[in-house]
C-alpha positions in Angstrom: 79.2 94.7 81.0 80.5 91.9 83.2 81.0 92.7 87.3 85.1 91.9 86.0 85.2 95.0 83.9 83.4 97.1 86.6 86.3 96.3 89.2 88.9 97.0 86.2 86.7 100.3 85.6 86.8 100.8 89.5 90.4 100.4 89.5 90.4 103.0 86.8 88.7 105.6 88.5 90.8 105.3 92.0 94.1 105.2 89.9 92.8 108.3 88.1 92.1 109.7 92.0 95.0 108.6 93.5 97.3 110.4 90.7 95.4 114.0 91.4 96.2 113.6 95.0 100.3 112.6 94.4 99.7 116.1 92.1 98.6 118.2 94.6 101.2 117.4 97.3 103.3 118.4 94.7 101.8 121.3 93.0 101.5 122.4 96.9 106.0 122.1 97.0 106.9 123.1 93.7 108.8 126.1 93.6 109.1 126.3 89.5 106.4 128.3 87.6 106.8 126.0 84.7 106.4 122.6 86.9 103.6 124.3 88.5 101.8 124.7 85.0 103.0 121.0 83.8 101.3 119.7 87.6 98.2 121.6 87.2 98.1 120.3 83.8 98.5 116.9 84.4 95.8 117.3 87.4 93.2 118.6 84.5 94.1 115.3 82.4 93.4 112.9 85.4 90.2 114.3 86.5 89.0 114.1 82.9 90.1 110.3 82.9 88.3 109.7 85.6 85.2 111.3 85.1 84.9 109.6 81.6 85.1 106.4 83.0 82.9 107.6 85.9 80.3 108.6 83.0 80.8 105.1 81.1 80.5 103.4 84.4 76.7 105.2 84.7 75.7 104.9 80.5 76.5 101.5 81.4 74.3 100.8 83.9 71.6 103.0 83.2 71.2 100.7 79.7 
């Protein structure tokens, strides 16, 4: 994997972390229970994506 590929993956991790932060903010101010459920699902989704990218980077670095 090239340095450029690693930078793209790092950007992806940062984007996913940013999306989680945004969702957490709106989860705090949301009042509708359906909306809260949707936001919680989005948080889970983006945390999983972030972790998948991190795992991939770890796997590549161990090769």
